[in-house]
N, C-alpha and C positions, 0 to 999 in steps of 0.2 A: 915537188910535193906529191904525195901519193893521192891517187884518185879515190874519192869516196863514193861508194855504191850502196844503194838500198836494194836489198833482195827480199821481196815479199814471197812468202811460202818457202823460205830458205831452210826450214827444218824438215821439209818434205823430201820425197825420194829424189826428184831431179834437182830441186833447189839446193839441197845439201851437197850434191856433187859439184854444182856450180860454185857454191860458197867455198868448198875445199880448194878448187882450182884457182879461184880469185885470191884466196889467202896465200896459196903457194906462189902466186905471181906478185904478191906484195900490195894488193889493193887493200884499202881501208873499208871494211864491210860492216854494215848494219843489217841485221836480219829482223824482219817483222813476220810473226807467225802466230796464229791462234791455237796451234797444236791440236786442231781437230783431227788431223791425220798425221801430222808430223811428230818428230821426237826431238826434245831439247838436246839430247846427247848427240844428235846427228850434226849439230852446228859446231864445226871444228875450229872456226875462225870468226873473229869479229865480235861485235856487241849484239846481244839478243834482246828483243823487245817483244813481250807477250801482248798481242792485240789483234784487232780485226779491222779490215778495210772499211767496214761499215761505220766505224767510229771516226767521223771526220774531224773531231776535236783532237783526237790522238794524232791523226795525220798532220794537222796544223802544228802540233807540238813537236813532232819529229822533224818536219821540214824546216821549221823555224830554228830548231836547235842545231841541225846539221846542214852543211852546205854540200848537198849531194851533186856529184858530177853526172850521175846516171842512175836510172832505176831499172831493175830487172824483175819482171812480174811473173811469178809462178803460182800465186795463191788462187788457183781455180779449182772448181769441182769437175771431176773427170770421168765419172762412171756413166757410160751410155745408157744401160738399162734403167738406172736410177733417174736419169734425165727425162726418160719417157714417162715415168710414173709421177715424177715430182718436178715438172718444168719450172715452177716458180722459184725453187731453190737455185736452179741454174741461171735463170735470168737475173736473179738477185745477186748472186755471188760473181758470176762470170761477166756480167754486163754492167750492172749498177755499181758494184764495188770497184770494178775496173775504171768506171767513169770518175768515181771519187778519187782514185789514185791519179788519174790523168789531170783532173782539176787541180790537185795539189801541185803537180809538176808545173802546170801553167801559172799558178799563183806565185810559186817560189822560183820560177825561171830555171827549172831543170829541163834541159833541152834534148837529152838522150834517153830514149825509152826502148827497152827490149821486151817484147811480148812473146811469151811462150804460148803459141797457138796450137793448131791441130790439123791433121789431115782430114778430120771429120768435117771440115768446112766444104770439102768437095762433094760428099754424098756418094751415090752409086756412079761408078765410072764405066763408060761403054767399053773401054779397053782394059780397065783395072789399073791403069797407070796415070799418075797425076803429074802435070807440070804446073808451074806457078800460074800460068795464064789459062789453065783449064777452068771452065765455068764452075762457079761455086753454087751447088744445089744441095745443101746439107739436109739429111733425112731425119735428124733427131735434134732435140733441144740443146744438147751439148754442143753439136757443131754450129747450130744457129747462134747460140749465145756467144760463142767465140768469134764467129764471123762478124757479129754486130760490133764487137770490140775492135776488130780490124778496121771496120768502116769508120768508127769514131776516130781512131788514130789517123787514118788517111785524111779525113775531113779536117782535123785539127792541124795536121802537118801541112795541108794545103793552105789553110788560113793563116798559119803562123810560120813565118820564114825561119825562125830560130828554134823550131821544135821538129825533131826528127825521130823516127822509130824504125826498128827492124822487127818484123814478125817472123817467127820460125814455125813452120808447119811440119810437125814430125809425126812419126808413125808409131809402131809398138815399141816402147822403151823397155829394156830388159837388162839383165846382168847386174853386177855390183862393182863397187870400187875395187880395182885390182889389188890395192893394199889391204883389203879386207876390213877397213875401218868403218865404213858405212854401206848401207844398201837399202833395199825396199823393206819397209816395215809397217805397211798399212795394217790397221787392226783386223780387217777382213780382206786379204789379198784377192785381186780380181784379174790380174794379168796372167795369161796362160802359162808362161814359163814358171812364174812364182807358184801358181797352183800345182803344177806338175811336180815342182821341187818339194812342195809340202807333202804331196802324196808319196814321193820317194823317201822322205825322211820320216814318214809315219805320222805326220801331224794331222793328216786327214785319211779316212779309210779308203776313199776312192775319189776319182775326179770324173767330170762329165765332159763330153764333146757336144756342144750345142748346135745341132744341125749337121746332117750328113747327106743332104740332098741339094746342095748348092751346085751351080753349073761350073764346077772345077773338076780337075782330073780325078780326085779321090772323094769329091762331094763335100769337102770341108773348106771353110774360109781360108783365104791366103792373105798373109800380111807381110809387111816389110818390118823386120825386127832390128832395132838399132841399140847398140850397147850404150848405157847411160853415160859412160865416160867420154865417148865420142860426141854424144849430144851436148854434154856440158862444154866440151871444147869448142863446139860450133857457136854456142852462146857467147863465150868469151871473145871469140874472133869477131862476132857480130858487134859486140860492145866496142872493141878497138876500132872496127870499121866506122862506127858512128862518131867516135871521138876524132878520127882523122878526116873522114870524108864529109861528115855532116850532111848525109843524104839518106832519105828514107828508102827502105827496100823490104821485100818479102822473099823468103827462101824456103823451099822444101829441104828437109834433112832426113835422109835415109840411105840405105845401101843400094837401092835400085833393083833388088831382087827379093822375091818372097818365098815363104814356106807355108805349107798348109798346116792346119791344126794337127792332123794325124802325123805329119812329118816331125813336128815339134815334139809331140808325145813320144814318138819312136826314138828320137834322138836323146831325150831326157832319160829314157830307160837305158839306152846304150851308154851314155856318159856316166850315169850313176850305178849301173849294174843292177838295178832294182826293177822288177817287173810288177809295178803297182797296178791296181784295178782301175779300169776305165769303163764307164758306161755311156750309152747314148742318151742325149737329152734333146728337148725341143729347140727349135730355132729361137734366138732372142730377137726382140724387136730392135730395129735400127742398125743391124749388122749387114753391111754390103758384102758381096761374095769375095771381091778382090780389091785390095788397096795397097798399092806399091808406089814408092816415091821415084820421081825422076829428079835427081839432085845435081844435075850438071851445073846449074847456075851458082849454087853455093860453093862448089869446087872451083869454078872459074873466078868468081868475084872475091870470095873470102879466102881462097886457097885452102879450103878445108880438106883435110885428108884423113880418113878414118884409120884408126890403129887396131880396132877389135872386130873387123868384119869377118868373123869366124864363129859359126854357130856352136861349135864345140867349146870354144873359149867363153862365149856368152853364157852357156848353160853351166859350165864349170864354176864361173865366178858367182852365178846365182845360187847354185847348190851349196858351194862352200859358205856363202853368207847365210843361207837358210839353216845350215848345220852349225853355225857359229855360236859361241857362248855370248858374244856381244849382242846378237839379236835376241837371244833368250833373255838376257838381263833387261833389255829395253822393254820387251813385252811383259815381263814380270812387274815392271813399274807402272804399266798402264792400268 
């Protein structure tokens, strides 16, 4: 019998890529999304339910109707600057709504939970490189609200022998489905590569580099950029791990090397052949200078092996998606 999986936030950027891979592997998928940032057309497999995790009666209805084998939770708010100015939104959605979902799993005996976490749980790193055991000292409400959910999962897993979770802490997600069917479609893109690709396609007059005085070689922030298809694959392998091993765990997921903002901008110009305008902007609150993953553990335990660790490929898939008629039609519907 096919495993049935609930994917919250499955119409969003990362969630939709996970849903696509789940469907291709033959899973029975139910997607719950409020479409605040997601797109209904991005859900290529399974049943779609329009709704919010704040609606506990809806969760009861869903969990009583379906016998879920696992839950994959992507329905989080993810903008660091927004979290600084509106922390209540982040604790409400990222922490309280996550607890609503965990409570439903406990009530209906769903024992496998995949949590899409973040490297922002680490905060500013002395070396710039994070391992899973690195102390967690998040510097913004986004990171704190996600870390609180990790703590809840750990506590419940310790208290209940038959409840297990995997939290995946990942870094800057980018690129698009190599088949060109889905990609990032936020109403107001905020990821660097997406913004640069919008500048290259003429959708914005120029882009800004926020801060050029960080203690890095060229003065701009360095991040670990991971292709969304590789990240989706890691989530599927984590789900299969939970089904087979029934053991909770936490993994970083990234490529283990970083690029500066200026390097990304330069590479986007090179790949697209377009010299778009770039201006200097002020630092943003909550941005650490360097954040790069050490992902040895996920490679060893889950046997995860990335397929798209190539900045040129990442940018090309992102640019092709940004230029696509599919994305244009999605945005026209919004």
